C-alpha positions, 0 to 999 in steps of 0.5 A: 834420898827425900824430896827435900834432899832432891830439892836441896841437891838441885839448888846446889846444882843450880847454884854451882852453875850460875857461879861457873856462869858468872866466872865464865863471863868475867873471865871472857870480859878480862880476856877481851880486855887484855886483848884490847890492851894488847892490840893497843900496845902492839899499835903504839909500838908499831907507831913508834917504830915507824916514826923512829924509822922516818927520822932515820929516812930524814936523816938519809935524805939530808946526806944525799947530793945537793940535787936530791937532798932534803932541806930545812925550813920548807913544807913537811915532807910526807911518806907513805908507810905500809900502814899509814902516813908519816909527816916529817918537818925539819927545822934549823937549830942553828937559828935559835938562841942558846940560853947557855951563851946568849947575851943579856941584850939578846935575852932581854929582847927575846923576852920582850917580844914573846912575854910582853908583860914580863920584865925583860930585864929581871928575866934575863938577869935571873937566866944569867945567874942560874947559868953563871958561877954561883954567888950570893950577889945577883945581877941587877934585878937577878936572883941568887940562892937568897931570892929563891929562898925568899920566894919559897924554893927549895933550890937555887941557881946551880951555876952551870949550863941548862941541860934542858929547856925544861930546866929554864922553866926553873928559873925564878920568874919564868912561868910555864906561859912564859917558857911556852912562849920562848921554847920555840926560839931556844936550842941548848945545842947551838954553839954560838949566838945566831947570826941569821935566823929564819925565825922572825922573832929571833931575827928581830932579836939579832937586829935589835942586838947588833943593829950598829953592827949588821942589818939582819932583820930580814936575813934568811938562814942557810939550811947547811947549819950543822945542827937540825931538828927532825920531827916525825909524826905518824898516823897509822890506819888504825888511828894510832899516833906517835911523834919522835923528834930528834936533834941531829949534828951533821958533822963527822965524828972521830970515827968518820960517821957523817952525823951524830944524834944530840937528842932523841925526844917524844914531843908532848901533845 
């Protein structure tokens, strides 16, 4: 083999070694990336499972005898986990306003408190038009299909109950900011208008709506309400976080089970 041929062969060998080294580094980097992804997925799944377990532990404590029972509306409960901590808050859904049931006066009072720049009468009428039997004639200040079409919406009021609080945001005139202000005071899981509430905004709405009947402005709610919201927020030792929110009805079902989970949600950031 001539000197030129040997040099060319050496170049081929060096080029091949360089290519193999490049491939090796890329494979190594990919393996490290996939390892980190797998670790993060495992950590997230562990935090999610811990939050789910914390919700069920809260349900257990809410079913205990009075002397040991957990209560709604107080400070958050804290649990030590194997690899982190869980903070559990319990709130009373029974003291909130159901947009499917609330009277016009109740809705106007709520909107007037949380969104003073809005027109409470118009928004209340639009909410009532949304949940009522479809009609081409809106309530005074309300909105039915023609008003939605004029506003450029490709939908109109379905004439059925709200299935979620997010759906309230689709009502004409309800902006994201207004929905965010109303959301803490609303629940679609209550069966009647609240008569008492630990929520000062709802308490004022009740007092204004029923001023001629009862003085409920300072009334406290009994946390024996059958519908409670449980939020468990988990912080793992590795920094992973996850929150689970469950709405639970504490009424025995036909099988005798003492509670029923109405909603199982992952709260937004």
